[in-house]
N, C-alpha and C positions, 0 to 999 in steps of 0.2 A: 053086192055090198054097196052101201051108200058111199058116196064120194067122201063125205066128211069123216066117216068111220075109217075109211082106208087111209085118209091123211093122218088121222089120229094114231092108227096102228103103226104107220111108217115113221112117226115121230118117236122120240125116246121118252115120252111122258110116263109110260108104264114102268120102264126101268128106273127112272128117277124117283118115281113114287115108291117103288119097292126099296130103294136105297135110302129113302127119307130125305131126298134132296129137292122136294117140291115146296113151293110156297103154299100158304093157306088156300088161295084162290085156285092154284093148279091142282092141289089135292082134291078140292071139291069137284073140279071138272072131271078128273080121273075117276073118282068114285061114282059120279053121275053116269059116265060112259059105261063103267063096269055093270052098273045096275040096269041100264037101259038096253045094252046091246050084248047078246049072248056071245058073239064072236070075240068081243073085247074081254068078256069074262073068261072065256076059254083061253085066250092068249095070256091073260093075267095069271090064271092058275098054272099054266105051263111054265111061265117065267118064274113063278114062285117056287115050283118044284125044282127047276134047274138051279135056282139060287141056293136052295137047301142042299142039293146034291154037291154043288161046287163048294159050299161051306164045309160039308162033311169031308170031302176029299182033301181039302187043304187045312183042315183044323188040326191043331197040335194038341197032343195029349198033355193034360195038366201035370206039371211036375209033382212027383211025390213029396209030401210034406209041405206043399205050398200053403195049405190051409193053416197048418200049425205055425208056419213062418209068419203069415199075415196076422194071426191071432197074437203071436208072441210080439210082433212089432207093435201091434195096437196096445198090448199091455205095457210095453216099454214106454210108448208115447204117453200113456196115462201116468206111468210112474214118474217119467220126466216132468210131466205137467204138474203132478202132485209135489214132486221134489222142488220144482221151481216155485210153486205156490208156497211150500213150506219155507224155502229159502227167502222168498219175498217177505213172508210174515216175519221170519227171524230177523231179516235185515231191517224191517220197519220197527220191530221191537228194539233192536240194537240201536237204531238211530234215535228213537224216542228215549231209550235208556241213556244214551250218550248225551242227548240234549238235556235230559233231566239231571244227569250227573254234572254236566257243565254248569247248569244253572245253580245246582246245589253247591258246587265248589266255588263258583263265583260269589254266591251269597256268603259262604264260609270265609272266603278270602276277604270279602268286604267287612264281615263281622270281625275277623282277626285284625284287619287294618284299623278298624275303629277301636277295638280293645287295645291294640298296640299303642295307638295314639293316646288313649285314656291312661294306660299304664305309664307311658312316657311322660305325660303331663303330671301324673301323680308323683313320679320319681323326681321330675324337675321341681315340683312344689316342695317335696320333702328335702331335696338338696338345698333349695333356697331357704327353707325354714331352718334347716340345720346350720347353714352358714350364718343366718341371722342370730340364731341362738348362741353359736360359738362367738360371733362378734360381740353380742351382748355380754356374754360371760367375760370376754377379754376386757371389755370396757369397765365392767363392774370391778374386776381385779385391779385395773389401773386406778379407778376412783378410790377404792378402799385402801390401796397401798401407796398411793402417790402423796408425797409431802405437801404438794401444792393444793391438795383437796381441802376445802373448807366445810365444816359441819355446822348445820343450823338446826337448833332444837325447835320443833313445831309443837305448840300446845293449843288445844282446842278451847272454845268458849261457848257460852250459851248451852244449847242442847248437846253440843259436842265437846263439853269441857273435859271429858275423860279421854279425848282423842290424843294419842301420843305418836309423834313421828320425828324422824331425823332426815334432813335433806343434806345430800353430799354434792357439793358444787366444785368442779375443777375448771377454772378459767383458762388454764394453760392448754389442757386437752379438749376444752370446750365440751365437757361431759357433765351431766347432772342426773342424780338419782334420788329417790326418796324411799325410806323404809318406814312403813306405818306399822308400829309395834302394837298399837291397841286401838281397836275400833269399838266404841261404845254401842250398846244396843239402842235401836230406834224402833218406833212403832212399825208394824208391818207395811204400812202404806207410805213409808218414808225411807230414804237412803242417803248415804254420803256420796258426793260426786266431786271429782277433781278437775280443775281447769288451769289453763296457763295463758298469759298474754305474752306473745313472743313477736317482737318487731311490729307491734301494733295490731297483731291478729290474735283472735281468740281461738284457743285450741281445746277441744273437749277431750280430756284424758280418761273419761269413763267413770263408771260407778266403782266405789271402793267397797269391797266385801270384807267380811270377817276372815282374816287370813289365818290359816292353820300354820303356815310357815312364817313365823314372825321375823325371820332374818331375810326374807325376800325383798329385793330391791325393784322398784318400778322406775322405768326410765322417764325423765322429764326432758322436754325439748329445751335445748340450751340457746341462750341469746344474752347479749349484754343488757343489763337492767330488765331482765324478765321478771314477771310476777306470777306466782302460783297461788292458788287458794282452793279451799274446800268449802262446799256448800251443802246444805240439806235440801234435797229435792224429792218430788213424788216418786213412789216406787217405780223402778225401771229407768230412772234418769230423765233428764230434761235436755231440750235442744239449746237452751241458753241459761246461764246461771241466774238464780234468784238472789239478787244483791243483798237484800235484807236478811238472807239466811246464810251469809258467810260466817263460818265458824273457825276458820284458820287461814293465815296469810303466810306466804313464803316469798321473800324478796331476794333475788340473787342476780 
């Protein structure tokens, strides 16, 4: 026997190869020796048989039902995985639903706040308007029933000669009203407009329309030596009075 073969057989290379503990280079060397030298091949076969016999001697019988246990475990794992996946999907859907609901309720709350503010403003406006109306009614009652109130008959001239009005001035309460009982017809492109000069300032009191309520009083701004007058203006009214078209004067 060649010396190198003897050295190889005395090493544990064959045992390590059989057990799968050799590196790639060591495995290639062992396989080369098995192929080249019959004595190495014979020793390898004998070691292989001994290993198989040893494995059979100490092999344990597979427990009954192991296969079913393994399969059942695998099925459970799949079920758990599927359940987890379902729960994950459900959780994701719940999160998205919660986020959507939160956004919806946030928008609803914002809309409700805006609507509440709008309603509050409307109520405040109605309250203020009601207070103004009540205050105006109280003042009218004072003017009409107070002995200090002075009445001024107002008659129109020119195109407004049929205009009839009564001014009620109370210097004590500093209140003044006018009742226009008759407004003559004018061409469609013209209208009557009322003005007042109070403390040196011109006040536009608006267009006089044909009143259905002939007893209705219109408030006049009060001031000492105030002047009120009525003019004929283009339809819709004017921003400043047309002096040559004055048809009535009220001095109070």
